[in-house]
C-alpha positions in Angstrom: 79.7 178.7 100.1 81.0 181.9 98.0 83.1 183.8 100.7 81.5 187.4 99.9 78.0 186.3 101.4 77.3 188.7 104.6 76.1 187.1 107.9 72.5 187.6 106.9 72.7 185.8 103.5 74.6 183.1 105.6 72.3 182.7 108.2 69.4 182.4 105.1 71.4 179.6 103.5 72.1 178.1 106.7 68.3 178.1 108.0 67.0 176.6 104.5 69.7 173.9 104.1 67.9 172.5 107.5 64.5 172.6 106.3 62.5 169.5 105.3 61.6 170.9 101.8 65.9 171.3 101.3 66.5 167.9 103.1 64.2 165.9 100.9 63.8 168.3 97.6 60.4 167.4 97.3 59.7 170.4 94.7 62.2 168.8 92.5 60.7 165.3 92.7 57.2 167.0 92.1 58.7 168.4 88.9 60.3 165.4 87.6 56.9 163.6 88.1 54.9 166.2 86.4 57.1 166.6 83.6 57.2 163.0 82.6 53.4 162.6 83.2 52.4 165.6 81.4 55.2 164.9 78.4 53.7 161.3 78.0 50.3 162.5 78.7 50.6 165.0 75.7 52.2 162.0 73.3 49.5 159.6 74.0 46.8 162.3 73.1 48.2 163.5 69.9 45.4 162.5 67.9 42.5 163.7 70.4 44.6 167.2 70.4 45.8 167.6 67.3 49.3 167.6 65.9 49.6 171.3 66.1 48.3 172.0 69.5 50.3 168.7 70.8 53.7 170.1 68.9 53.3 173.6 71.1 52.7 171.6 74.3 55.5 169.1 73.6 57.9 172.0 73.1 57.2 174.1 76.0 57.3 170.7 78.2 60.7 169.8 76.5 62.1 173.5 77.4 61.0 172.4 81.1 62.7 169.4 80.7 65.6 170.8 80.0 65.7 173.1 82.8 65.1 170.0 84.9 68.2 168.3 83.1 70.2 171.9 84.3 68.9 170.9 87.8 70.3 167.4 87.9 73.8 168.2 86.6 74.5 170.6 89.5 73.3 167.6 91.9 69.8 167.9 92.5 67.5 165.9 93.7 70.2 163.4 94.6 73.8 163.5 95.0 74.1 160.5 92.8 75.4 161.6 89.4 74.5 157.9 87.7 70.3 158.1 89.2 70.6 162.0 88.2 71.6 161.2 84.7 69.4 158.2 84.7 66.2 161.3 85.6 67.7 163.1 82.3 68.6 161.1 79.9 65.5 160.6 78.3 66.0 162.5 74.7 62.3 164.3 75.3 64.1 167.4 73.9 65.9 165.9 70.9 68.9 167.4 70.3 71.7 166.8 73.0 72.9 164.1 75.1 72.5 164.7 78.5 76.4 163.8 79.4 77.4 165.9 76.4 75.2 169.0 77.9 76.1 168.3 81.3 80.3 168.1 80.9 80.1 171.4 79.0 77.6 173.4 81.1 79.7 172.8 84.2 82.5 173.9 82.0 80.7 176.8 81.4 80.4 177.4 85.2 84.5 178.8 85.3 83.1 182.5 85.8 86.4 184.1 85.0 85.7 182.4 81.4 82.4 183.5 81.2 81.5 184.8 77.6 85.3 184.2 76.2 84.2 182.1 73.0 87.5 179.9 73.1 86.9 179.2 76.9 83.1 179.6 77.5 80.9 176.6 75.2 77.9 178.6 76.0 79.4 181.9 75.0 77.4 183.7 71.8 80.7 185.7 71.1 83.3 185.0 68.3 87.1 185.8 68.2 88.4 188.7 66.2 90.0 185.7 64.2 86.8 184.4 63.6 85.2 187.0 62.6 88.0 188.2 60.2 87.7 184.5 58.3 84.0 184.1 58.0 82.3 186.0 55.0 79.2 188.6 54.9 76.5 186.4 55.1 78.0 184.8 58.4 78.7 188.1 59.7 75.1 189.1 59.3 73.3 185.7 60.8 76.0 186.5 63.8 74.8 189.8 64.3 71.3 188.9 63.8 71.8 186.0 66.5 72.6 188.8 69.1 69.0 190.1 68.5 66.2 189.0 70.7 64.1 187.6 67.7 66.8 186.3 65.6 68.2 184.2 69.0 65.3 182.8 68.9 65.1 181.7 65.3 68.8 181.1 64.5 70.2 180.2 68.2 69.0 176.9 68.1 70.4 175.9 64.4 74.2 177.7 65.7 73.8 175.6 69.0 73.3 172.1 66.9 75.6 173.1 64.3 78.4 173.8 67.0 77.9 170.6 69.3 77.9 168.4 66.1 80.8 169.7 64.4 82.5 169.5 67.8 81.7 165.8 68.0 82.6 165.3 64.5 85.9 167.2 65.3 87.1 164.8 68.3 86.1 162.0 66.5 87.9 162.7 63.7 91.1 163.4 66.1 91.0 160.2 67.7 89.2 161.0 70.8 85.9 158.5 70.8 85.4 159.1 74.6 82.0 160.7 73.5 80.7 158.0 71.0 79.2 155.8 73.6 77.2 158.9 74.9 76.2 159.6 71.6 75.1 156.1 70.3 73.1 155.8 73.5 71.2 159.1 72.7 71.0 158.2 69.2 69.5 154.8 69.5 67.2 156.5 72.8 66.2 159.0 70.5 65.4 156.7 67.9 62.9 154.3 69.3 61.1 157.5 70.8 60.7 158.9 67.5 59.6 155.5 66.3 57.1 155.1 69.2 55.5 158.9 68.5 55.2 158.2 65.0 53.5 154.6 65.3 51.9 154.6 68.4 50.7 158.4 69.0 50.3 159.5 65.4 53.3 162.6 65.6 55.2 162.6 62.4 59.1 162.0 63.1 60.0 165.5 61.3 57.6 167.2 63.4 59.0 166.1 66.7 62.5 166.6 65.5 61.9 169.6 63.4 59.0 171.1 65.5 59.2 169.7 68.8 63.1 169.8 69.7 63.8 173.0 67.8 61.1 175.0 69.4 62.1 173.8 72.8 65.7 174.9 72.0 64.2 178.5 70.7 62.2 178.5 73.6 65.2 178.1 76.1 66.8 180.9 74.2 64.4 183.1 75.5 66.1 182.3 79.0 69.9 182.7 77.5 69.3 185.8 75.7 71.6 188.7 77.3 71.9 185.8 80.3 75.8 187.1 80.4 77.6 190.2 79.2 81.2 191.0 78.8 82.3 193.0 81.7 86.1 193.3 83.3 85.0 191.6 86.5 83.6 187.9 86.2 80.9 189.0 89.0 79.5 191.4 86.3 79.1 189.0 83.8 75.5 187.0 84.6 72.1 188.9 84.6 69.3 188.9 87.4 66.1 188.8 85.8 62.9 189.4 87.8 60.9 187.4 85.5 57.0 186.7 85.5 55.8 183.7 87.7 55.6 181.6 84.3 58.9 182.2 83.4 60.4 181.4 87.1 58.8 178.0 86.6 59.8 177.1 83.5 63.2 177.7 83.7 63.3 176.6 87.5 64.1 180.1 88.9 67.5 180.1 86.5 66.6 183.9 85.4 68.4 184.4 88.7 71.5 183.4 87.0 74.1 185.6 89.2 72.8 183.9 92.1 72.7 180.7 90.2 76.7 181.3 89.2 77.7 182.3 92.7 75.9 179.6 94.5 75.3 176.8 91.8 74.8 174.0 94.2 71.7 175.9 95.6 68.4 174.0 94.4 66.3 175.9 91.9 63.3 176.6 94.4 65.4 178.1 97.1 66.9 180.7 94.7 64.2 183.5 94.8 64.0 183.7 98.7 67.7 183.6 98.9 67.9 186.3 96.2 65.0 188.4 97.9 67.2 188.4 101.5 69.7 190.2 100.2 68.2 191.7 96.8 70.3 194.8 97.0 73.8 193.3 97.7 73.4 190.8 94.6 72.4 193.7 92.2 75.6 195.9 93.3 77.3 192.4 93.2 76.7 191.9 89.5 77.4 195.7 88.6 73.8 196.6 88.2 73.2 193.9 85.4 69.5 193.8 86.5 66.4 193.6 84.3 62.8 193.5 85.3 61.6 190.5 82.9 61.9 189.1 79.3 59.8 191.4 77.7 61.9 194.2 78.5 65.1 192.3 76.6 62.3 191.8 73.9 61.5 195.4 73.6 64.9 197.1 73.5 66.2 194.2 71.4 63.8 192.5 69.3 65.2 193.5 66.0 68.5 195.6 67.5 71.5 193.7 68.4 72.4 193.7 72.1 76.0 193.5 71.5 78.4 193.0 68.6 79.3 189.4 68.1 83.4 189.9 68.3 84.4 189.4 72.1 85.9 192.2 73.9 84.6 194.5 71.0 82.1 196.3 73.2 83.6 199.6 73.5 83.5 199.9 69.6 80.0 198.9 69.6 79.0 201.5 72.0 81.0 204.3 69.7 78.8 202.9 66.8 75.8 203.1 68.6 75.7 205.7 71.3 72.0 204.8 72.2 73.2 201.1 73.3 75.4 202.4 76.1 73.0 202.8 78.7 71.2 199.6 77.7 73.9 197.5 77.7 75.1 198.9 81.2 
């Protein structure tokens, strides 16, 4: 438990940990059953729903499934890494093996490294050297990626390319430790894609390029400006007071500063923990608070939220004075 907690916060967590809900984690089990039943329920009714409607529904369900995978890797609903891995193994969101996602995400939780492109695998920044070595087109794409619309359109492509290139680099360097994970994922993905195509009537390209990519795009809503560059690691994670739909879809990961401080608190308890000491958490985050994803969309639909180069925030503000209040 983080040592910054005051007595009220400690009492809240101690009380919640003794409740039947926390001890059984039944809300997470309900989410698991709902996601799997809904996903495969839509899949077997593709012909009745029509491919476009089914693809949209599957994309949102796959994004919800990624939120579940995130919960699984943090030790919920069981403490068994093997059982949680089995619950999150299915390639419903297509692109990333659960084991690879888990290892990279847990590395991301080193808060002192948040946003640093060489240390944080989920950073949306690049180093000065990488920026200097890249061409005008890539610089433009990196800048557009830091807009809200650009993140939805191009963010998934960057994530896929980065993960694939890292896998190839490791194999080329003689590190074969991830090969079994990738192999099992690909076998399961081929089997699922074949079943969807033959038995359900969902074309393979729709599942891979439509459902899979769109699910990553929906997930990009949550990750947009989820972290910012700041001198203190405590000030780098956002508190997003999102509406109920987004809170459920992202399993309360919108309360991201609280999640980073207390990563082992289950999703269904995060909101209560936050609300109990809201002002303390806002102060701890350095005022990094937003009132919903629509606020990000309004401010940064086509305007970059930050310069792509890590540590270049002051230069960015000098060139864009109006951004100083929005980035604080």
